[in-house]
MARKEKOL-260282 format. One line per 3 residues: number of its first residue (from 1); their letters; for each residue x, y, z of N, C-alpha, C, CB. Coordinates in steps of 0.02 Angstrom, whole numbers. Glycine has a CB too. Layout:
<rs>
NUM> a> X/Y/Z/X/Y/Z/X/Y/Z/X/Y/Z; ...
</rs>
This chain:
<rs>
1> xxx> -425/-125/-273/-370/-106/-230/-367/-31/-221/-304/-132/-259; -377/7/-274/-376/79/-269/-430/105/-221/-386/111/-338; -489/74/-224/-543/94/-178/-522/85/-106/-606/52/-192
4> xxx> -487/30/-91/-465/18/-22/-412/67/0/-438/-53/-16; -367/87/-45/-316/136/-26/-347/204/-13/-263/140/-81; -396/222/-54/-430/286/-43/-470/284/22/-477/302/-103
7> xxx> -505/229/34/-543/222/97/-497/226/157/-583/155/97; -438/195/152/-390/197/207/-366/268/221/-330/152/192; -361/308/169/-339/377/176/-388/417/220/-332/410/108
10> xxx> -452/403/214/-503/442/248/-534/406/308/-557/461/200; -503/353/331/-530/314/386/-482/315/446/-544/242/364; -511/313/505/-469/307/565/-449/234/576/-506/334/627
13> xxx> -492/188/556/-477/117/562/-454/92/494/-540/76/587; -390/102/479/-363/88/413/-346/15/401/-301/129/402; -335/-22/454/-306/-89/446/-348/-134/399/-300/-122/513
16> xxx> -413/-133/406/-454/-176/363/-446/-157/289/-528/-172/384; -442/-93/275/-434/-71/206/-364/-87/179/-447/4/201; -314/-79/221/-246/-94/200/-236/-169/188/-195/-68/251
19> xxx> -267/-210/230/-264/-282/219/-298/-302/154/-298/-320/278; -355/-270/140/-390/-283/77/-348/-261/17/-459/-247/76; -313/-204/24/-269/-181/-30/-212/-230/-40/-242/-110/-13
22> xxx> -185/-256/15/-132/-306/11/-156/-369/-26/-107/-324/81; -217/-390/-12/-245/-447/-47/-252/-432/-121/-314/-466/-16; -273/-372/-138/-277/-351/-208/-209/-354/-242/-306/-281/-213
25> xxx> -157/-334/-206/-89/-338/-234/-68/-410/-248/-38/-305/-187; -86/-455/-203/-70/-526/-213/-106/-553/-275/-90/-567/-151; -168/-532/-284/-206/-553/-343/-173/-526/-407/-280/-529/-339
28> xxx> -149/-463/-403/-115/-434/-461/-50/-471/-476/-100/-359/-449; -13/-490/-424/49/-528/-434/34/-593/-471/83/-542/-367; -18/-627/-447/-37/-690/-478/-57/-680/-551/-94/-723/-439
31> xxx> -97/-629/-564/-120/-615/-633/-61/-598/-678/-170/-556/-633; -12/-561/-653/47/-545/-693/88/-607/-709/90/-493/-657; 97/-651/-659/133/-713/-671/97/-756/-723/141/-753/-606
34> xxx> 31/-761/-716/-8/-800/-764/-3/-769/-834/-81/-804/-741; -7/-704/-838/-1/-670/-903/67/-684/-936/-11/-595/-894; 119/-684/-895/186/-700/-921/189/-772/-944/240/-686/-868
37> xxx> 164/-818/-902/167/-889/-919/126/-906/-982/142/-930/-861; 72/-870/-993/30/-882/-1052/53/-840/-1112/-43/-867/-1036; 108/-804/-1103/140/-764/-1156/96/-705/-1179/155/-808/-1216
40> xxx> 54/-680/-1134/18/-618/-1148/62/-558/-1131/-48/-615/-1109; 112/-570/-1090/156/-518/-1066/228/-543/-1076/143/-499/-991; 270/-501/-1107/340/-523/-1116/378/-514/-1051/374/-483/-1174
43> xxx> 438/-540/-1049/477/-539/-987/491/-468/-963/543/-576/-997; 506/-423/-1008/521/-354/-989/459/-321/-958/545/-314/-1051; 401/-332/-988/339/-305/-961/323/-334/-893/282/-317/-1008
46> xxx> 335/-399/-886/323/-433/-821/369/-404/-767/334/-508/-828; 432/-396/-783/480/-369/-734/459/-298/-712/551/-367/-763; 438/-257/-760/416/-190/-743/355/-192/-697/400/-150/-808
49> xxx> 306/-232/-715/245/-237/-674/261/-266/-605/193/-281/-709; 303/-316/-602/320/-347/-538/355/-298/-492/365/-409/-549; 400/-258/-520/434/-207/-480/385/-154/-454/489/-172/-521
52> xxx> 340/-132/-497/291/-81/-477/245/-108/-423/250/-58/-538; 221/-170/-431/177/-200/-381/215/-208/-315/150/-269/-406; 277/-229/-319/318/-237/-259/328/-170/-223/385/-268/-276
55> xxx> 340/-117/-261/348/-51/-230/285/-28/-195/368/1/-284; 228/-38/-226/164/-21/-194/154/-63/-131/104/-30/-243; 172/-127/-135/167/-171/-77/210/-147/-19/187/-242/-95
58> xxx> 269/-122/-34/313/-94/18/282/-33/50/382/-77/-11; 251/9/10/218/69/36/159/51/81/194/113/-21; 118/3/58/61/-19/98/85/-51/163/16/-69/58
61> xxx> 136/-93/159/164/-124/219/192/-73/267/219/-174/200; 225/-22/241/252/31/284/196/70/318/295/78/244; 142/81/281/84/117/309/53/76/366/31/131/254
64> xxx> 48/10/355/20/-33/407/65/-33/469/12/-105/380; 129/-37/458/177/-38/514/174/29/552/249/-52/489; 170/83/514/166/149/544/104/157/588/167/203/490
67> xxx> 48/132/564/-14/135/603/-9/93/667/-73/112/561; 23/35/662/30/-9/721/74/23/774/57/-77/701; 127/58/753/174/86/802/155/157/822/244/86/773
70> xxx> 106/186/788/84/254/806/128/308/777/82/261/879; 168/292/726/211/342/695/180/371/632/279/312/678; 117/386/636/81/413/578/96/487/571/4/402/586
73> xxx> 98/511/510/113/581/497/67/629/532/111/594/423; 2/611/539/-45/655/573/-29/661/647/-117/631/563; -4/607/677/15/609/747/73/658/758/34/539/773
76> xxx> 121/657/713/179/701/718/155/774/713/231/685/664; 111/789/665/86/857/657/50/880/720/39/861/597; 9/837/749/-28/856/809/18/868/868/-80/802/827
79> xxx> 70/828/874/118/837/929/156/903/921/167/778/933; 176/918/859/215/979/849/172/1041/861/243/980/778; 107/1038/846/64/1095/860/55/1106/934/-3/1085/827
82> xxx> 47/1050/972/35/1058/1043/99/1080/1080/10/992/1073; 157/1065/1049/220/1085/1082/239/1157/1066/277/1038/1059; 207/1186/1017/224/1255/999/199/1303/1051/194/1273/930
85> xx> 239/1354/1068/218/1402/1118/161/1446/1091/277/1447/1141; 116/1466/1135/58/1506/1115/74/1580/1117/-2/1492/1160
</rs>
């Protein structure tokens, strides 16, 4: 998953990498649930991991949405530079 997030950072076509990262998050969610069910992870540890995974998922989802709507931070920087008087 980390590889996909780094690749997305340096790629113009981010969607494939972000989708792969999302799939990695789903696999992590499943692994955490299984770890809890098999008592390798206590409830407190599971809750912490689940929250962290969910937060990363929200960030990845926001990045995907931003790319689809064109509200990427680099676009804003480029627009502000072109609007500045010379």
